[in-house]
Structure formats: C-alpha cells, structure tokens
N, C-alpha and C positions, 0 to 999 in steps of 0.2 A: 503359739495357738492363735487362731483367728478370733478377733473380738466380735461381739454382737454388732457393734457399729459398722465394722468392715463388711460383715456378712450382709447387713441391711443395705449398705451402699452398693455392694455387688449385685444384690437382688434388684435394686432400683435401676441400676445400669442395664441389667439384662431385660427388665420390663420395658425400659425406655427404647432399647434397640428393637424389641419385639413390636412395640407400638409404632415406631417409625416405619418398620418393614410393613406392618399391617396397613398403615396409612398410605404408603407408597403403592402397594399392590392394589388397594382399593381405588386409588386415583389412576394408576397406570397399567393395571392388570390387563385390561382389554387390548391395549396397544401391544403388549408383549405377546399375548395369545394370538392376536391377529398376525403379527410378524412370524410366529412359529407356524401357523396354519398356512400362510402364503409360502414360506420356505419349503415345508414338507410337500405341499401341493405342486410347487414348481418342479421339485425333484421327481415326484411320482407321476405327473401327467404332463406330457409334452404340449398338449393342447391348452393347458392352463396358463403356462408362461408365454403367452403370445400377446402382442399389442392389441389385436382385435378383441381378445377375451378381456383384457384389462379395461378397454373402452366400454365393453358391454357391461361389466360389473359397475363401472363408474356411473353410467347412465341409469342403470336399474337402481343403484343406490341413491341417486339424487332425489327421486320423488319421495321415498321413505324418509330420507334425511331431513327434508324441509318440514315434513309433518313432525318428526322426532324433535326438531329444534324447538318448536312451540311446546311440545310435551315436556321437554327438559325443564323449561322455566316453570311450568305448572307443577310438576312433581317436586322440584326444589322448594316450591312454596308450601308443600305439604298437601297438594291437591291431586286430582286425576281428571283426565278428559277422555271418556269413552266414546265420544261422538265423532272423533276425527276421521275414522274410516268412512262413515256415511257422508260426512261433510266433504271429504276428499272426492268421493264418487259424485256427489251433487255438484261440486265445483267443476268437474270435468264436463258433465252433461250441460250445465248452464253455460259454459264457455262455448260449446258446440251449438247450443240453442241460440245464444245471443249474437254470435258472429254473423248471422244472416242480416243483422242490422248494422254491421260494421265491426271492425277489429276492436275499437275502443269499447264498444258495448260487450263484445265477447270477453274482454278482459275485466271490465268493471262489474258486470252482472254477477259473476261468481264471487268476486271479492266483497261486494256489498251484501249479498245474501248470506254467504258463509261468515262474514264478519258479524252480521246481525245475530246469527246463531251463537257465535262465540260470545257476543255481548250479552245475550240472554242468559247463557250459562253463567257469565261473570256476575250479572246483577242478582240472579237467584242465589248463587253461592255466597257472594260478598255481602249483600244487603238483606237477602231473604234468610241467610244463615241456614240454608239447606245443604244436605250432604252432597258433595261433588259427585260421588258415585251415582246417586239417584238422579240428580239433575242431568248429568251428561248421558246417562242411560236413556232418559226420557227424550232428550234431543237426538240421540242416536236413532231411536225409533221414528221420531218426527221427521228427521232429515231423510231417512230411508223411505218413508211414506211419501214425502214430497217428490223424491227422486222417481219413485214408481209412477206417481201421478203424471209427471211431466213426460215420461217415456211410455205411457200406456201400458204400465206393468211390465216394462222391459221389451215390449214388442217393437218399439221404435228406436233405432240407433241413428243419431244425427252425425253427419260427416262434416268435416271442416275442410275448406278449400286449401289445397297444398300450396298455392301461390300466395296466400295471405301472410302478412308479416307476423301475425300471432302464431300461426302454424310454424313459421320459421323459427320462432323461439324454442319450440320443442324439437325441431328436426335439424336446425342449423348447427354448424361446427365452428370452432375457433381454435387454432393451434392444435388441431387433431382431436379435440375434445368437444362433446356436445354442449350446446349453449346451456341446457339445464344444469350441467355439471358446474359451469362457471357461475351461474346464478346461485347455485347452492353454496359454493365456496364463498361467494360474496356475502350471502346471508349469514353464514357461520362466522365469518370475520366480524361482522357487525354484532353477532351474538356474543362473541368473546369479549368485545369491548363493552357491551351493555352490561354483561354479568359481572365483569371484573373491574370496570372503571367508572361506573355511573352510580348515582344514588339509587336509581331504580333497581339495579342489579344487587346492590348491597341490601336494599330493603327486601328483595325477594328471598335472599339467603336468611335474613333475620326473621321473616315471617315463617319460613319453613322450620327454623330452629325453635322458635317459640312465638306463637301468635300473640299471646298475652304480653310477653316482654316487648315485642315490637310495638304494641299499642301503647305501653307505658313509656316507650322511648319517643312517642309522638309521631311515629310513622303513619302515613295514610294507608292503613292496612286494607280497608275495604276498597278504596279506589285502585290501589295497585293490584289487588286480587282480581278485580273486574278487568283491568287492562291485560292481565296475564291470559285470561280466558279469551278475551277479544283477539289477542295476538295469536293464540292457538287456532282459533277459527279462521283467521285471515291466512295463516300459513298453510293450513290444510286445504283451503280453497285455492290458494296459489299453486300448491303441489298438484291438485287435481287438474287445474287449468294447463299446467305444463305437461302432465301426462296425456291429456286429451290432445294437446297440440302435437306431441310426439307420435301418437297413433293416428292423428287426424280424425278422431272420432270420440264421441262421448258415450261410454259403455256403462250400462247400469251395474253390472256385476263386479266391477273393479272396486277395490277398497274393502271388501269383506275380510274381516280379521286384521286389517291394517293397524287398527288401534292396539292390538296385542303385539304386533311386530314393533310398533313405535315404543311401547312401554318396555318391551324386552331390550331393545337397543339402548334406551336410556339407562336402565338398571345395569345392564352389562357394562356400560360405559362408566360406571362408578357412582351414579346418582342414587341416593338412598330413597326408597319409597316412603320413608317416614319424613323426608324433607330436610332442608337445612344444609345438605352436602351434595355437590355435583359440579360437573364441568361441561362446557359445550364441546370441547375437543374430545372428551371421553365419549360423548354421544355419537360423534362422527365415527370414532373407532368402532363403537358398538354396531352401528349401521353397516359399516364395511364388513365386520366380522360375520354378521348375519348373512349378507349377500354372498360373501366368499364361500361360506359353508354350503349354501344352497347351490352355488356354482360347482363346487367340488362334488357334491352328491350327483349333480347332473353329469359330471365328467365320468363318474363310475358307470352310470348308464344301466345298471342291473337292478336298481331299486324302483319300485312303483312309486307313484305320487304319495300314497298313504305311508309307505315305509320311509320315504324321505322326510315326512312330517315327524315321524317317530324319532328318527335319528337326530333331526334338528332340535326337537323338543328335549330329548335326553341330554344333548350337549349343552343346551342353554340352561337346563336345570342344574347341571353340575357347576357351570361357570357362576351362576347366580348364587348357589349355595356356598361356594368357596368365598366369593366376594362378601356375602352377608356375614360369614364367620369372621373374616378379617376386619370387616367394618365394625362389628361389635367389639372386637379386641381393641381396635383403634379408639373407639368411643369410650371404652372402659378406662383406657389410659388417660384420656383427656379429663375424665371426671376425678381422677386421683389427685 
C-alpha cells in the first residue's frame, strides 16, 4: 500500500513539475509561438519566406520595439504608460520640424520635449502619488493636442531632406539590415544588461513585486519610478524620430493605438501587468509575433483592414489568456 507520506511527496513532485512548466511557458511561450507561426507561414506562403519580406518585418518591428522597451520597464514596475503613442507621433513631427535648423536640432528637439513629457508623468506618478492610468491618459491627450497645434490640425506635413544624416539613420542599411534595426538591437542589448545586471533593474523588479517592501528595503522607489517614465518618454520620442527619418516626413496620424500594440507586445512577451515579472527578450519576441501576424494576414490578401484587426485581436486574446493562466499557476506554486 502507498503511504500518505509517499502520496504527498508524489503530489508535491507533480505540482513542482507543473509549476516549472508554467513558469517556462510564461517566460518563453512567445518565442515558441513565434517560431511556430514563422514555420507554418513559411510553408504556406512562398512570398513570406523571402529575404525582402524578412527585412520588411524587421524594419516595421523596430519602431514598435523601441517603444515597447520603455513600456517593459514601466509595466514590470507595476505601472502603465498610455501616452507613448501620442509621444511617438509628436517625436516624429518635432524631428521633421527641428531639422530645418540642423540635424542636431532635429534629433535633440524630440528627445527633449518627449523626455519632458515622460519626466512629467514620472513626477506626478512617483511624487504626486497619482494613478499612472490617469496621468498618462492626460499626457496622451496633451501630446496629441500639441501635435495638432504644430501641424495646423494635421494640415501641414513637414518633410525631411533625404541627404541629411538624420534621415540616413532611418533609411540607411548595414549588412543588409536597416539602421533602425541595428539601433533597436543595441537598445535591447542595453536593456537586457540594465534589467538583469544592475541595481536599477533589480529595483524595478522589486518595486513591481511590492512597492511597500521595496521601500522598506531602502530602495529609492520614487526616484526610480520617475526615471522609468522618463525613459519611456525618451524611447517613444526616439522611435518617432527614427520613423520620421525612415519616411522622410513627420505625419500627424502615426502612432494612433501604438500604446495598445506596445502593451500587447510586452504582455505577450511574458511580462505580467501586475508587475514584478518580465524580460526584455520576451518583449522583443512579442513585438515580432505581432508584426509577423500582421504580415501573414496581408499575405492572405482576402481580408479587409477591419477583419485583419479582428483576427489579430482574437489571436492576441487567446495568447494572453493562456499566458495569464500559466502565470497564475506559476505564482501559486511560488507561494506554497
């Protein structure tokens, strides 16, 4: 006969295996799904598995990825930044506006203004103790209003000279890949190091796990929170600048809904909306998964834009629901 002790041990072993599997899927699920989607799409569509299409996906992913990188740190800390879509568009228009006074102005102006918006978010959230959702919603509207004021309510589209080095940052290539892709990879490499190897990264994880516990540990919670939103604003402005350089123009309508894409990419990549858990590499996989799905839908060619959104949204909902379930299983195991 099996004793109660042996039964209990077997149960704990089974639970441990389940918890480990849940944790693994939560951290690496997006990479597995991305690989499967790429494999199936390559077999199904000849035009998908081409070098030109891969380059197109990479360049289109790079702008969202830069925004999502800043969002990753904010969400890991337990916050949210809804302003990044408008800040992204504002950064592009300011780059096109400022380049008339020189390339350095075209680069510095969007970073200064978008960084100031991020800093305002951080000060109000960290020191004003206001809800991140409300604060960033307000700056979303403010940034969009400033954007419309600069462009005469969208009537004016500013162009960037194609021979300028700032424009070359968006349109140039190196080893067959666009320069924005290389810039994005460099930023993500820095992000991996910052989150996993620095005191600031460890503090970000601690703040998201428990703000009160992080305060008791002596961590500068308010200062680090402010810096997280500052970084998010800077990265959104930089992404907008690169996008404007790529298209050689600052367009008002870009960035609408980009904050939702960034949040979706972060969550699909394994970062919990409740904070405390997440990886930079997972976010990159989430961004690529989003863009690959959109590319595949375009390959089908029979769905209208509206139905493409429905299919993408349904797929994302399934992925997020599965990962949320596995994440809860993993966390329950950690509490035992």
